[in-house]
N, C-alpha and C positions, 0 to 999 in steps of 0.2 A: 836438473840439465840443466847445465850452464847455459846463458843464451846471449845473441848475434842482436836478435831480432826482436820484438815481438810488433803484433797489432791486432784491431780490431774492427770490425764495420760499423756502419755507421752508428747503430744503439748500442752496441755492445753486446749485443747478444752470440757474436760469435769471436771467439777470441784467435792468437796463434801467436804459440812461440816455437823459434827459427832455433835451433844451435850450430848450423853452418852457414858461411858465405854462397852466395848463389854459384850454383856450375853456372853462368852465362845470365848479360841484362840483354833486354832487346824489347826493341817499340814495335807492334807489326800494327799492321792498314789493308790488313786483309777485311772483308766485307763484315765477317765473324766479331774480331774487334772492334771494327769502329762500329756498329749497330750497338754492342755491349757497354759503349763503351763511352757514348752518344754520345759519341766527339771522332775526330780525325780517324784514333788511333790509340793503343794502348802501350803501355809499357808494364814490362813483366818478369818479374826475377824469375829464374827459372832453382827450385832447391829438390834435390832428391827428399821424396818424400818419407824416408826415417828421422829428416832434421828437420823435420816439424810437428807440433805436438797442437793441435786441434783443442777448443774446448767450447760447446756451445750447448745451450739452453738446452731441453730435447724440443725433438720436431722445430727447429732454427735453422736449417738449411738443406732447402729447394736442388736437386739436382736438377739437370738437363739436359739429352744427349741430343749435335747436331750433326748431321747426317751432311754425304756432299758437300761439302769442310775445302775451302782452298785449298791448304792440302793433299784431297785426297783420303787423309785419315780421319775418322772418328773421333769428336772431344766431346769430354762432359765439362759442363759448365758448370761453376759448384755457387750460388749467390743467397742470401741472408733472407730466409722468409719473411723475415719484419719488419727490413726494412729496405728490399729489395736491389742493396748490395751486389755489387760483383763481386768476388773472391776467387776465385782460381781455376783454370782448366788444368782436364788430366786426358794429356792427349789417349787416346787407348795405341797405341802406335807403342806408345813409355811401358804398356803394361801393369801404368800403375805405377811406375819407382820411379814419375816427377811430376810436379806438382809447379805450374806457373801460376804462382801470387801478381796479383796488382799488386805496385810496389805502393801503388798511389794508399793504400791502408796499412801499410808498417808505421809504424813509426823511422821517422826521416827517411822512410822510403825513397821518394822521392829527389834522395842525394845521389843513391846508386843511378849510376850512369848510363845510357846504351850503348854497347860498343856497339851494334850491328841495328838496319832497321831493317825487316825484311815484309813481303808485300809491294815495294814500293812501287809497284805499278801500279797499285788504285789510291794513294797517295795523291792527294788534293794537289793541283800545278803551282795555289796560290803558300802552298805549306815544303818550306823548303827542305832538305836534308840536314841532319841532326851531323855538326861539328866535327870529325875526326871517329867517325863511322863509316863504318861497313855497310854497302848498301847489297842490298839481293830484290831481284826483282822476285823471287815466286822465295818458296821454302829455303831455307838456313841451313845449309850441309854442314851434317855435327853438333 
């Protein structure tokens, strides 16, 4: 598989190779993403699950189902069991076809600029909107 993106968690126990461009890149300010990031928001790249190859040491990925989400749909959060690094989210509404991968774990992932910001109603007043991004009070449609 030729790759476009490679990435890893902090300790390297979980590695990704991605063979496609993201379907979209967004910044999410929902409470779940803020808590998961340990900050105001998370920047996420939405990839087809078929384009993502995951290589991990045995038992290195932990998963947690978040119910009662801001979007109204449960989601599965994956993180490295060794270093605790947040890896990706699988929205159950997407039936496993999408992985929302944290851009910060990808090589040059922070060069992926969000086209939209979602759940901006939860953005702290001291954080300004990103320049030239679509703003959504809740879940981005489409």
